[in-house]
Each structure stands twice: as C-alpha cells, then as structure tokens.
PDB file of N, CA, C and O in Angstrom:
ATOM      1  N   MET A   1     104.414 144.383  73.951  1.00  0.00           N
ATOM      2  CA  MET A   1     103.513 144.224  72.823  1.00  0.00           C
ATOM      3  C   MET A   1     102.089 144.482  73.309  1.00  0.00           C
ATOM      4  O   MET A   1     101.708 144.061  74.401  1.00  0.00           O
ATOM      5  N   ASN A   2     101.318 145.170  72.494  1.00  0.00           N
ATOM      6  CA  ASN A   2      99.923 145.450  72.804  1.00  0.00           C
ATOM      7  C   ASN A   2      99.066 144.383  72.135  1.00  0.00           C
ATOM      8  O   ASN A   2      99.198 144.135  70.936  1.00  0.00           O
ATOM      9  N   ILE A   3      98.191 143.755  72.907  1.00  0.00           N
ATOM     10  CA  ILE A   3      97.373 142.636  72.441  1.00  0.00           C
ATOM     11  C   ILE A   3      95.893 143.027  72.485  1.00  0.00           C
ATOM     12  O   ILE A   3      95.405 143.533  73.496  1.00  0.00           O
ATOM     13  N   PHE A   4      95.187 142.787  71.380  1.00  0.00           N
ATOM     14  CA  PHE A   4      93.745 142.995  71.322  1.00  0.00           C
ATOM     15  C   PHE A   4      93.058 141.712  71.775  1.00  0.00           C
ATOM     16  O   PHE A   4      93.442 140.617  71.363  1.00  0.00           O
ATOM     17  N   VAL A   5      92.035 141.851  72.629  1.00  0.00           N
ATOM     18  CA  VAL A   5      91.269 140.702  73.099  1.00  0.00           C
ATOM     19  C   VAL A   5      89.799 140.988  72.824  1.00  0.00           C
ATOM     20  O   VAL A   5      89.215 141.891  73.423  1.00  0.00           O
ATOM     21  N   GLY A   6      89.208 140.224  71.925  1.00  0.00           N
ATOM     22  CA  GLY A   6      87.811 140.433  71.558  1.00  0.00           C
ATOM     23  C   GLY A   6      86.918 139.303  72.034  1.00  0.00           C
ATOM     24  O   GLY A   6      87.390 138.249  72.462  1.00  0.00           O
ATOM     25  N   ASN A   7      85.621 139.546  71.950  1.00  0.00           N
ATOM     26  CA  ASN A   7      84.565 138.602  72.356  1.00  0.00           C
ATOM     27  C   ASN A   7      84.614 138.321  73.856  1.00  0.00           C
ATOM     28  O   ASN A   7      84.325 137.210  74.301  1.00  0.00           O
ATOM     29  N   LEU A   8      84.985 139.348  74.632  1.00  0.00           N
ATOM     30  CA  LEU A   8      85.025 139.199  76.089  1.00  0.00           C
ATOM     31  C   LEU A   8      83.609 139.122  76.653  1.00  0.00           C
ATOM     32  O   LEU A   8      82.714 139.822  76.181  1.00  0.00           O
ATOM     33  N   PRO A   9      83.406 138.278  77.653  1.00  0.00           N
ATOM     34  CA  PRO A   9      82.130 138.310  78.363  1.00  0.00           C
ATOM     35  C   PRO A   9      81.954 139.693  79.007  1.00  0.00           C
ATOM     36  O   PRO A   9      82.930 140.291  79.458  1.00  0.00           O
ATOM     37  N   PHE A  10      80.728 140.198  79.050  1.00  0.00           N
ATOM     38  CA  PHE A  10      80.486 141.525  79.603  1.00  0.00           C
ATOM     39  C   PHE A  10      80.825 141.605  81.086  1.00  0.00           C
ATOM     40  O   PHE A  10      80.976 142.700  81.629  1.00  0.00           O
ATOM     41  N   SER A  11      80.945 140.455  81.746  1.00  0.00           N
ATOM     42  CA  SER A  11      81.271 140.428  83.177  1.00  0.00           C
ATOM     43  C   SER A  11      82.778 140.519  83.443  1.00  0.00           C
ATOM     44  O   SER A  11      83.181 140.655  84.598  1.00  0.00           O
ATOM     45  N   THR A  12      83.611 140.449  82.414  1.00  0.00           N
ATOM     46  CA  THR A  12      85.061 140.468  82.596  1.00  0.00           C
ATOM     47  C   THR A  12      85.524 141.827  83.104  1.00  0.00           C
ATOM     48  O   THR A  12      85.095 142.871  82.612  1.00  0.00           O
ATOM     49  N   THR A  13      86.406 141.795  84.099  1.00  0.00           N
ATOM     50  CA  THR A  13      86.982 143.018  84.660  1.00  0.00           C
ATOM     51  C   THR A  13      88.435 143.151  84.214  1.00  0.00           C
ATOM     52  O   THR A  13      89.008 142.217  83.654  1.00  0.00           O
ATOM     53  N   ASP A  14      89.025 144.319  84.468  1.00  0.00           N
ATOM     54  CA  ASP A  14      90.449 144.520  84.188  1.00  0.00           C
ATOM     55  C   ASP A  14      91.284 143.468  84.919  1.00  0.00           C
ATOM     56  O   ASP A  14      92.200 142.883  84.341  1.00  0.00           O
ATOM     57  N   ASP A  15      90.966 143.234  86.182  1.00  0.00           N
ATOM     58  CA  ASP A  15      91.718 142.259  86.980  1.00  0.00           C
ATOM     59  C   ASP A  15      91.563 140.845  86.433  1.00  0.00           C
ATOM     60  O   ASP A  15      92.525 140.078  86.416  1.00  0.00           O
ATOM     61  N   GLY A  16      90.365 140.498  85.989  1.00  0.00           N
ATOM     62  CA  GLY A  16      90.132 139.178  85.416  1.00  0.00           C
ATOM     63  C   GLY A  16      90.907 138.979  84.124  1.00  0.00           C
ATOM     64  O   GLY A  16      91.427 137.895  83.859  1.00  0.00           O
ATOM     65  N   LEU A  17      90.979 140.030  83.324  1.00  0.00           N
ATOM     66  CA  LEU A  17      91.736 139.977  82.076  1.00  0.00           C
ATOM     67  C   LEU A  17      93.229 139.831  82.376  1.00  0.00           C
ATOM     68  O   LEU A  17      93.920 139.030  81.747  1.00  0.00           O
ATOM     69  N   ARG A  18      93.714 140.604  83.335  1.00  0.00           N
ATOM     70  CA  ARG A  18      95.128 140.521  83.740  1.00  0.00           C
ATOM     71  C   ARG A  18      95.449 139.104  84.227  1.00  0.00           C
ATOM     72  O   ARG A  18      96.469 138.529  83.850  1.00  0.00           O
ATOM     73  N   GLU A  19      94.581 138.555  85.058  1.00  0.00           N
ATOM     74  CA  GLU A  19      94.803 137.218  85.613  1.00  0.00           C
ATOM     75  C   GLU A  19      94.862 136.160  84.516  1.00  0.00           C
ATOM     76  O   GLU A  19      95.696 135.256  84.568  1.00  0.00           O
ATOM     77  N   ALA A  20      93.979 136.271  83.521  1.00  0.00           N
ATOM     78  CA  ALA A  20      93.938 135.287  82.436  1.00  0.00           C
ATOM     79  C   ALA A  20      95.235 135.292  81.630  1.00  0.00           C
ATOM     80  O   ALA A  20      95.683 134.239  81.178  1.00  0.00           O
ATOM     81  N   PHE A  21      95.842 136.463  81.445  1.00  0.00           N
ATOM     82  CA  PHE A  21      97.049 136.562  80.632  1.00  0.00           C
ATOM     83  C   PHE A  21      98.336 136.415  81.439  1.00  0.00           C
ATOM     84  O   PHE A  21      99.388 136.124  80.870  1.00  0.00           O
ATOM     85  N   SER A  22      98.269 136.608  82.742  1.00  0.00           N
ATOM     86  CA  SER A  22      99.491 136.572  83.552  1.00  0.00           C
ATOM     87  C   SER A  22     100.110 135.186  83.630  1.00  0.00           C
ATOM     88  O   SER A  22     101.281 135.065  83.990  1.00  0.00           O
ATOM     89  N   ARG A  23      99.372 134.145  83.309  1.00  0.00           N
ATOM     90  CA  ARG A  23      99.977 132.807  83.325  1.00  0.00           C
ATOM     91  C   ARG A  23     100.986 132.623  82.195  1.00  0.00           C
ATOM     92  O   ARG A  23     101.746 131.654  82.192  1.00  0.00           O
ATOM     93  N   PHE A  24     100.994 133.562  81.224  1.00  0.00           N
ATOM     94  CA  PHE A  24     101.954 133.496  80.127  1.00  0.00           C
ATOM     95  C   PHE A  24     103.173 134.381  80.375  1.00  0.00           C
ATOM     96  O   PHE A  24     104.161 134.295  79.646  1.00  0.00           O
ATOM     97  N   GLY A  25     103.107 135.226  81.398  1.00  0.00           N
ATOM     98  CA  GLY A  25     104.232 136.093  81.702  1.00  0.00           C
ATOM     99  C   GLY A  25     103.776 137.393  82.342  1.00  0.00           C
ATOM    100  O   GLY A  25     102.646 137.517  82.814  1.00  0.00           O
ATOM    101  N   SER A  26     104.681 138.353  82.343  1.00  0.00           N
ATOM    102  CA  SER A  26     104.430 139.638  82.976  1.00  0.00           C
ATOM    103  C   SER A  26     103.433 140.469  82.171  1.00  0.00           C
ATOM    104  O   SER A  26     103.539 140.569  80.949  1.00  0.00           O
ATOM    105  N   VAL A  27     102.467 141.060  82.867  1.00  0.00           N
ATOM    106  CA  VAL A  27     101.468 141.918  82.231  1.00  0.00           C
ATOM    107  C   VAL A  27     101.632 143.327  82.789  1.00  0.00           C
ATOM    108  O   VAL A  27     101.499 143.547  83.993  1.00  0.00           O
ATOM    109  N   ASP A  28     101.923 144.286  81.896  1.00  0.00           N
ATOM    110  CA  ASP A  28     102.058 145.685  82.320  1.00  0.00           C
ATOM    111  C   ASP A  28     100.698 146.305  82.603  1.00  0.00           C
ATOM    112  O   ASP A  28     100.521 147.016  83.592  1.00  0.00           O
ATOM    113  N   SER A  29      99.731 146.029  81.718  1.00  0.00           N
ATOM    114  CA  SER A  29      98.396 146.583  81.920  1.00  0.00           C
ATOM    115  C   SER A  29      97.365 145.707  81.220  1.00  0.00           C
ATOM    116  O   SER A  29      97.665 145.019  80.244  1.00  0.00           O
ATOM    117  N   ALA A  30      96.155 145.749  81.740  1.00  0.00           N
ATOM    118  CA  ALA A  30      95.029 145.042  81.148  1.00  0.00           C
ATOM    119  C   ALA A  30      93.806 145.941  81.316  1.00  0.00           C
ATOM    120  O   ALA A  30      93.487 146.365  82.427  1.00  0.00           O
ATOM    121  N   GLN A  31      93.129 146.228  80.212  1.00  0.00           N
ATOM    122  CA  GLN A  31      91.997 147.146  80.281  1.00  0.00           C
ATOM    123  C   GLN A  31      90.840 146.639  79.432  1.00  0.00           C
ATOM    124  O   GLN A  31      90.991 146.382  78.237  1.00  0.00           O
ATOM    125  N   VAL A  32      89.687 146.501  80.070  1.00  0.00           N
ATOM    126  CA  VAL A  32      88.445 146.214  79.360  1.00  0.00           C
ATOM    127  C   VAL A  32      87.869 147.562  78.950  1.00  0.00           C
ATOM    128  O   VAL A  32      87.733 148.461  79.781  1.00  0.00           O
ATOM    129  N   ILE A  33      87.531 147.707  77.673  1.00  0.00           N
ATOM    130  CA  ILE A  33      87.013 148.980  77.168  1.00  0.00           C
ATOM    131  C   ILE A  33      85.534 149.105  77.529  1.00  0.00           C
ATOM    132  O   ILE A  33      84.730 148.214  77.257  1.00  0.00           O
ATOM    133  N   MET A  34      85.203 150.235  78.148  1.00  0.00           N
ATOM    134  CA  MET A  34      83.841 150.470  78.622  1.00  0.00           C
ATOM    135  C   MET A  34      83.138 151.515  77.743  1.00  0.00           C
ATOM    136  O   MET A  34      83.769 152.441  77.234  1.00  0.00           O
ATOM    137  N   ASP A  35      81.843 151.349  77.579  1.00  0.00           N
ATOM    138  CA  ASP A  35      81.033 152.305  76.836  1.00  0.00           C
ATOM    139  C   ASP A  35      80.852 153.567  77.675  1.00  0.00           C
ATOM    140  O   ASP A  35      80.464 153.485  78.841  1.00  0.00           O
ATOM    141  N   ARG A  36      81.127 154.722  77.096  1.00  0.00           N
ATOM    142  CA  ARG A  36      81.027 155.981  77.849  1.00  0.00           C
ATOM    143  C   ARG A  36      79.593 156.283  78.277  1.00  0.00           C
ATOM    144  O   ARG A  36      79.359 156.821  79.359  1.00  0.00           O
ATOM    145  N   GLU A  37      78.645 155.934  77.425  1.00  0.00           N
ATOM    146  CA  GLU A  37      77.239 156.251  77.701  1.00  0.00           C
ATOM    147  C   GLU A  37      76.650 155.370  78.807  1.00  0.00           C
ATOM    148  O   GLU A  37      76.021 155.861  79.744  1.00  0.00           O
ATOM    149  N   THR A  38      76.869 154.055  78.675  1.00  0.00           N
ATOM    150  CA  THR A  38      76.198 153.108  79.574  1.00  0.00           C
ATOM    151  C   THR A  38      77.064 152.619  80.728  1.00  0.00           C
ATOM    152  O   THR A  38      76.542 152.141  81.735  1.00  0.00           O
ATOM    153  N   GLY A  39      78.393 152.734  80.589  1.00  0.00           N
ATOM    154  CA  GLY A  39      79.286 152.221  81.616  1.00  0.00           C
ATOM    155  C   GLY A  39      79.475 150.716  81.543  1.00  0.00           C
ATOM    156  O   GLY A  39      80.151 150.135  82.392  1.00  0.00           O
ATOM    157  N   ARG A  40      78.879 150.072  80.529  1.00  0.00           N
ATOM    158  CA  ARG A  40      79.024 148.619  80.350  1.00  0.00           C
ATOM    159  C   ARG A  40      80.220 148.302  79.472  1.00  0.00           C
ATOM    160  O   ARG A  40      80.673 149.137  78.689  1.00  0.00           O
ATOM    161  N   SER A  41      80.718 147.099  79.612  1.00  0.00           N
ATOM    162  CA  SER A  41      81.811 146.631  78.765  1.00  0.00           C
ATOM    163  C   SER A  41      81.375 146.642  77.311  1.00  0.00           C
ATOM    164  O   SER A  41      80.219 146.359  76.996  1.00  0.00           O
ATOM    165  N   ARG A  42      82.312 146.971  76.427  1.00  0.00           N
ATOM    166  CA  ARG A  42      82.031 146.926  74.993  1.00  0.00           C
ATOM    167  C   ARG A  42      82.401 145.562  74.412  1.00  0.00           C
ATOM    168  O   ARG A  42      82.250 145.340  73.210  1.00  0.00           O
ATOM    169  N   GLY A  43      82.884 144.648  75.253  1.00  0.00           N
ATOM    170  CA  GLY A  43      83.162 143.284  74.804  1.00  0.00           C
ATOM    171  C   GLY A  43      84.559 143.073  74.252  1.00  0.00           C
ATOM    172  O   GLY A  43      84.844 142.034  73.656  1.00  0.00           O
ATOM    173  N   PHE A  44      85.435 144.057  74.446  1.00  0.00           N
ATOM    174  CA  PHE A  44      86.821 143.872  74.033  1.00  0.00           C
ATOM    175  C   PHE A  44      87.737 144.641  74.962  1.00  0.00           C
ATOM    176  O   PHE A  44      87.295 145.482  75.744  1.00  0.00           O
ATOM    177  N   GLY A  45      89.024 144.337  74.862  1.00  0.00           N
ATOM    178  CA  GLY A  45      89.991 145.011  75.705  1.00  0.00           C
ATOM    179  C   GLY A  45      91.390 144.865  75.151  1.00  0.00           C
ATOM    180  O   GLY A  45      91.594 144.319  74.066  1.00  0.00           O
ATOM    181  N   PHE A  46      92.351 145.364  75.912  1.00  0.00           N
ATOM    182  CA  PHE A  46      93.750 145.337  75.502  1.00  0.00           C
ATOM    183  C   PHE A  46      94.619 144.910  76.668  1.00  0.00           C
ATOM    184  O   PHE A  46      94.372 145.280  77.816  1.00  0.00           O
ATOM    185  N   VAL A  47      95.639 144.126  76.356  1.00  0.00           N
ATOM    186  CA  VAL A  47      96.622 143.681  77.342  1.00  0.00           C
ATOM    187  C   VAL A  47      97.992 144.103  76.820  1.00  0.00           C
ATOM    188  O   VAL A  47      98.319 143.866  75.658  1.00  0.00           O
ATOM    189  N   GLU A  48      98.778 144.720  77.671  1.00  0.00           N
ATOM    190  CA  GLU A  48     100.134 145.133  77.315  1.00  0.00           C
ATOM    191  C   GLU A  48     101.114 144.219  78.039  1.00  0.00           C
ATOM    192  O   GLU A  48     101.108 144.129  79.266  1.00  0.00           O
ATOM    193  N   MET A  49     101.967 143.536  77.251  1.00  0.00           N
ATOM    194  CA  MET A  49     102.987 142.655  77.824  1.00  0.00           C
ATOM    195  C   MET A  49     104.356 143.141  77.356  1.00  0.00           C
ATOM    196  O   MET A  49     104.553 143.369  76.163  1.00  0.00           O
ATOM    197  N   PRO A  50     105.319 143.304  78.296  1.00  0.00           N
ATOM    198  CA  PRO A  50     106.623 143.863  77.934  1.00  0.00           C
ATOM    199  C   PRO A  50     107.502 142.918  77.112  1.00  0.00           C
ATOM    200  O   PRO A  50     108.329 143.384  76.328  1.00  0.00           O
ATOM    201  N   ASP A  51     107.343 141.619  77.273  1.00  0.00           N
ATOM    202  CA  ASP A  51     108.181 140.642  76.578  1.00  0.00           C
ATOM    203  C   ASP A  51     107.434 140.121  75.347  1.00  0.00           C
ATOM    204  O   ASP A  51     106.385 139.490  75.477  1.00  0.00           O
ATOM    205  N   ASP A  52     107.975 140.387  74.151  1.00  0.00           N
ATOM    206  CA  ASP A  52     107.304 139.985  72.909  1.00  0.00           C
ATOM    207  C   ASP A  52     107.126 138.473  72.787  1.00  0.00           C
ATOM    208  O   ASP A  52     106.116 138.013  72.256  1.00  0.00           O
ATOM    209  N   ASN A  53     108.098 137.694  73.276  1.00  0.00           N
ATOM    210  CA  ASN A  53     107.971 136.237  73.208  1.00  0.00           C
ATOM    211  C   ASN A  53     106.822 135.751  74.081  1.00  0.00           C
ATOM    212  O   ASN A  53     106.040 134.896  73.665  1.00  0.00           O
ATOM    213  N   GLU A  54     106.720 136.296  75.293  1.00  0.00           N
ATOM    214  CA  GLU A  54     105.613 135.931  76.178  1.00  0.00           C
ATOM    215  C   GLU A  54     104.287 136.375  75.572  1.00  0.00           C
ATOM    216  O   GLU A  54     103.282 135.672  75.677  1.00  0.00           O
ATOM    217  N   ALA A  55     104.290 137.541  74.940  1.00  0.00           N
ATOM    218  CA  ALA A  55     103.066 138.055  74.312  1.00  0.00           C
ATOM    219  C   ALA A  55     102.616 137.136  73.183  1.00  0.00           C
ATOM    220  O   ALA A  55     101.424 136.859  73.048  1.00  0.00           O
ATOM    221  N   ARG A  56     103.559 136.662  72.371  1.00  0.00           N
ATOM    222  CA  ARG A  56     103.211 135.751  71.275  1.00  0.00           C
ATOM    223  C   ARG A  56     102.649 134.437  71.819  1.00  0.00           C
ATOM    224  O   ARG A  56     101.700 133.880  71.267  1.00  0.00           O
ATOM    225  N   GLU A  57     103.246 133.952  72.905  1.00  0.00           N
ATOM    226  CA  GLU A  57     102.723 132.736  73.548  1.00  0.00           C
ATOM    227  C   GLU A  57     101.311 132.962  74.066  1.00  0.00           C
ATOM    228  O   GLU A  57     100.451 132.089  73.945  1.00  0.00           O
ATOM    229  N   ALA A  58     101.074 134.132  74.641  1.00  0.00           N
ATOM    230  CA  ALA A  58      99.744 134.460  75.156  1.00  0.00           C
ATOM    231  C   ALA A  58      98.727 134.532  74.019  1.00  0.00           C
ATOM    232  O   ALA A  58      97.609 134.033  74.149  1.00  0.00           O
ATOM    233  N   ILE A  59      99.116 135.152  72.908  1.00  0.00           N
ATOM    234  CA  ILE A  59      98.214 135.239  71.753  1.00  0.00           C
ATOM    235  C   ILE A  59      97.868 133.838  71.267  1.00  0.00           C
ATOM    236  O   ILE A  59      96.703 133.518  71.037  1.00  0.00           O
ATOM    237  N   SER A  60      98.893 133.012  71.116  1.00  0.00           N
ATOM    238  CA  SER A  60      98.694 131.639  70.651  1.00  0.00           C
ATOM    239  C   SER A  60      97.838 130.827  71.628  1.00  0.00           C
ATOM    240  O   SER A  60      96.945 130.085  71.220  1.00  0.00           O
ATOM    241  N   GLY A  61      98.127 130.980  72.915  1.00  0.00           N
ATOM    242  CA  GLY A  61      97.425 130.193  73.930  1.00  0.00           C
ATOM    243  C   GLY A  61      96.015 130.668  74.226  1.00  0.00           C
ATOM    244  O   GLY A  61      95.162 129.871  74.618  1.00  0.00           O
ATOM    245  N   MET A  62      95.757 131.963  74.044  1.00  0.00           N
ATOM    246  CA  MET A  62      94.443 132.506  74.409  1.00  0.00           C
ATOM    247  C   MET A  62      93.476 132.646  73.234  1.00  0.00           C
ATOM    248  O   MET A  62      92.265 132.714  73.443  1.00  0.00           O
ATOM    249  N   ASN A  63      93.990 132.691  72.000  1.00  0.00           N
ATOM    250  CA  ASN A  63      93.099 132.824  70.845  1.00  0.00           C
ATOM    251  C   ASN A  63      92.232 131.573  70.724  1.00  0.00           C
ATOM    252  O   ASN A  63      92.747 130.467  70.557  1.00  0.00           O
ATOM    253  N   GLY A  64      90.924 131.752  70.809  1.00  0.00           N
ATOM    254  CA  GLY A  64      89.991 130.632  70.762  1.00  0.00           C
ATOM    255  C   GLY A  64      89.727 130.002  72.117  1.00  0.00           C
ATOM    256  O   GLY A  64      88.841 129.158  72.249  1.00  0.00           O
ATOM    257  N   ALA A  65      90.496 130.411  73.132  1.00  0.00           N
ATOM    258  CA  ALA A  65      90.305 129.852  74.479  1.00  0.00           C
ATOM    259  C   ALA A  65      88.977 130.327  75.058  1.00  0.00           C
ATOM    260  O   ALA A  65      88.491 131.408  74.726  1.00  0.00           O
ATOM    261  N   ASP A  66      88.412 129.520  75.910  1.00  0.00           N
ATOM    262  CA  ASP A  66      87.140 129.818  76.536  1.00  0.00           C
ATOM    263  C   ASP A  66      87.351 130.664  77.792  1.00  0.00           C
ATOM    264  O   ASP A  66      88.126 130.292  78.673  1.00  0.00           O
ATOM    265  N   LEU A  67      86.660 131.800  77.870  1.00  0.00           N
ATOM    266  CA  LEU A  67      86.671 132.616  79.079  1.00  0.00           C
ATOM    267  C   LEU A  67      85.217 132.860  79.463  1.00  0.00           C
ATOM    268  O   LEU A  67      84.497 133.582  78.774  1.00  0.00           O
ATOM    269  N   ASP A  68      84.791 132.255  80.564  1.00  0.00           N
ATOM    270  CA  ASP A  68      83.411 132.365  81.041  1.00  0.00           C
ATOM    271  C   ASP A  68      82.398 132.028  79.943  1.00  0.00           C
ATOM    272  O   ASP A  68      81.378 132.700  79.793  1.00  0.00           O
ATOM    273  N   GLY A  69      82.701 130.969  79.177  1.00  0.00           N
ATOM    274  CA  GLY A  69      81.750 130.480  78.185  1.00  0.00           C
ATOM    275  C   GLY A  69      81.842 131.128  76.815  1.00  0.00           C
ATOM    276  O   GLY A  69      81.023 130.830  75.945  1.00  0.00           O
ATOM    277  N   ARG A  70      82.812 132.005  76.597  1.00  0.00           N
ATOM    278  CA  ARG A  70      82.947 132.662  75.286  1.00  0.00           C
ATOM    279  C   ARG A  70      84.346 132.427  74.720  1.00  0.00           C
ATOM    280  O   ARG A  70      85.341 132.580  75.429  1.00  0.00           O
ATOM    281  N   PRO A  71      84.419 132.048  73.423  1.00  0.00           N
ATOM    282  CA  PRO A  71      85.738 131.860  72.800  1.00  0.00           C
ATOM    283  C   PRO A  71      86.357 133.216  72.463  1.00  0.00           C
ATOM    284  O   PRO A  71      85.746 134.026  71.766  1.00  0.00           O
ATOM    285  N   LEU A  72      87.555 133.454  72.953  1.00  0.00           N
ATOM    286  CA  LEU A  72      88.205 134.746  72.749  1.00  0.00           C
ATOM    287  C   LEU A  72      88.815 134.869  71.360  1.00  0.00           C
ATOM    288  O   LEU A  72      89.242 133.883  70.759  1.00  0.00           O
ATOM    289  N   THR A  73      88.847 136.095  70.865  1.00  0.00           N
ATOM    290  CA  THR A  73      89.592 136.445  69.662  1.00  0.00           C
ATOM    291  C   THR A  73      90.780 137.274  70.133  1.00  0.00           C
ATOM    292  O   THR A  73      90.606 138.364  70.678  1.00  0.00           O
ATOM    293  N   VAL A  74      91.989 136.755  69.923  1.00  0.00           N
ATOM    294  CA  VAL A  74      93.188 137.409  70.455  1.00  0.00           C
ATOM    295  C   VAL A  74      94.212 137.563  69.336  1.00  0.00           C
ATOM    296  O   VAL A  74      94.547 136.592  68.658  1.00  0.00           O
ATOM    297  N   ASN A  75      94.711 138.791  69.145  1.00  0.00           N
ATOM    298  CA  ASN A  75      95.773 139.030  68.174  1.00  0.00           C
ATOM    299  C   ASN A  75      96.534 140.292  68.548  1.00  0.00           C
ATOM    300  O   ASN A  75      96.138 141.038  69.443  1.00  0.00           O
ATOM    301  N   GLU A  76      97.635 140.511  67.840  1.00  0.00           N
ATOM    302  CA  GLU A  76      98.417 141.715  68.091  1.00  0.00           C
ATOM    303  C   GLU A  76      97.584 142.919  67.696  1.00  0.00           C
ATOM    304  O   GLU A  76      97.007 142.960  66.609  1.00  0.00           O
ATOM    305  N   ALA A  77      97.527 143.902  68.589  1.00  0.00           N
ATOM    306  CA  ALA A  77      96.728 145.099  68.330  1.00  0.00           C
ATOM    307  C   ALA A  77      97.370 145.914  67.217  1.00  0.00           C
ATOM    308  O   ALA A  77      98.591 146.057  67.149  1.00  0.00           O
ATOM    309  N   ARG A  78      96.524 146.438  66.356  1.00  0.00           N
ATOM    310  CA  ARG A  78      97.005 147.346  65.312  1.00  0.00           C
ATOM    311  C   ARG A  78      97.110 148.740  65.907  1.00  0.00           C
ATOM    312  O   ARG A  78      96.361 149.077  66.824  1.00  0.00           O
ATOM    313  N   PRO A  79      98.024 149.550  65.403  1.00  0.00           N
ATOM    314  CA  PRO A  79      98.115 150.929  65.909  1.00  0.00           C
ATOM    315  C   PRO A  79      96.806 151.672  65.677  1.00  0.00           C
ATOM    316  O   PRO A  79      96.127 151.463  64.672  1.00  0.00           O
ATOM    317  N   LYS A  80      96.468 152.530  66.608  1.00  0.00           N
ATOM    318  CA  LYS A  80      95.238 153.296  66.517  1.00  0.00           C
ATOM    319  C   LYS A  80      95.300 154.222  65.295  1.00  0.00           C
ATOM    320  O   LYS A  80      96.271 154.957  65.117  1.00  0.00           O
ATOM    321  N   ALA A  81      94.272 154.180  64.469  1.00  0.00           N
ATOM    322  CA  ALA A  81      94.235 155.021  63.266  1.00  0.00           C
ATOM    323  C   ALA A  81      93.968 156.461  63.668  1.00  0.00           C
ATOM    324  O   ALA A  81      93.162 156.721  64.562  1.00  0.00           O
ATOM    325  N   PRO A  82      94.647 157.404  63.007  1.00  0.00           N
ATOM    326  CA  PRO A  82      94.384 158.822  63.339  1.00  0.00           C
ATOM    327  C   PRO A  82      92.957 159.190  62.960  1.00  0.00           C
ATOM    328  O   PRO A  82      92.444 158.756  61.929  1.00  0.00           O
ATOM    329  N   ARG A  83      92.335 159.983  63.792  1.00  0.00           N
ATOM    330  CA  ARG A  83      90.966 160.413  63.525  1.00  0.00           C
ATOM    331  C   ARG A  83      90.974 161.581  62.568  1.00  0.00           C
ATOM    332  O   ARG A  83      91.876 162.419  62.592  1.00  0.00           O
ATOM    333  N   SER A  84      89.956 161.628  61.721  1.00  0.00           N
ATOM    334  CA  SER A  84      89.848 162.761  60.791  1.00  0.00           C
ATOM    335  C   SER A  84      89.297 163.967  61.538  1.00  0.00           C
ATOM    336  O   SER A  84      88.873 163.864  62.689  1.00  0.00           O
ATOM    337  N   GLY A  85      89.309 165.093  60.874  1.00  0.00           N
ATOM    338  CA  GLY A  85      88.971 166.378  61.490  1.00  0.00           C
ATOM    339  C   GLY A  85      87.609 166.485  62.148  1.00  0.00           C
ATOM    340  O   GLY A  85      87.457 167.259  63.093  1.00  0.00           O
ATOM    341  N   GLY A  86      86.623 165.751  61.696  1.00  0.00           N
ATOM    342  CA  GLY A  86      85.302 165.867  62.312  1.00  0.00           C
ATOM    343  C   GLY A  86      84.417 166.794  61.509  1.00  0.00           C
ATOM    344  O   GLY A  86      84.793 167.207  60.412  1.00  0.00           O
ATOM    345  N   GLY A  87      83.255 167.130  62.029  1.00  0.00           N
ATOM    346  CA  GLY A  87      82.270 167.863  61.251  1.00  0.00           C
ATOM    347  C   GLY A  87      82.071 169.308  61.627  1.00  0.00           C
ATOM    348  O   GLY A  87      81.131 169.932  61.134  1.00  0.00           O
ATOM    349  N   GLY A  88      82.898 169.867  62.465  1.00  0.00           N
ATOM    350  CA  GLY A  88      82.713 171.248  62.875  1.00  0.00           C
ATOM    351  C   GLY A  88      83.105 172.253  61.788  1.00  0.00           C
ATOM    352  O   GLY A  88      83.939 171.966  60.929  1.00  0.00           O
ATOM    353  N   ARG A  89      82.492 173.423  61.844  1.00  0.00           N
ATOM    354  CA  ARG A  89      82.837 174.496  60.885  1.00  0.00           C
ATOM    355  C   ARG A  89      83.573 175.582  61.620  1.00  0.00           C
ATOM    356  O   ARG A  89      82.954 176.538  62.087  1.00  0.00           O
ATOM    357  N   TRP A  90      84.848 175.468  61.734  1.00  0.00           N
ATOM    358  CA  TRP A  90      85.610 176.484  62.461  1.00  0.00           C
ATOM    359  C   TRP A  90      86.634 177.034  61.605  1.00  0.00           C
ATOM    360  O   TRP A  90      87.389 177.910  62.030  1.00  0.00           O
TER     361      TRP A  90
END
C-alpha cells in the first residue's frame, strides 16, 4: 500500500521517514519529496508498505503523531492523476 505523509518537518530524510514507519512492519520504500528548484523538502512524502494490514496500522498510528515537533497527516495515497497535455503548440 502506498501511504501519503504530509506536514513533514523540512529536516526529515528518507531514512528518517523509513525508520518512523518501520516499527509498524516492513517498508519497501520511503521518499521525502524534494523541490526541483531549491533542493529543499516540500514537506510531504510517500511510504510504500507491502502488507496492507501493517500499512493500515501505520496510518492509524502515525496520523496526528508528532515527528520533530510537527503533527503528521497520514492517509492512503490516491493514485496520481494523469497530467493534461500542457500549453505547447505542436
């Protein structure tokens, strides 16, 4: 299951995110989303957990939990919406 994690402290790393969720079970991947322009965290990330039951426990246990002084927003990630064509004239 893919999990959205919002309101992350800007100091959170991929490893820190993985560590926070690994107490609920196996974590396949953990990624803090970075701004392409500045290289800084955008304040959210995604955690992929292979076991749906463990993922639900993680969502329940981490939603509202404090991470470095910030209450997290945690829920099941929605599928990425397809992007529209854009503004080019080709």
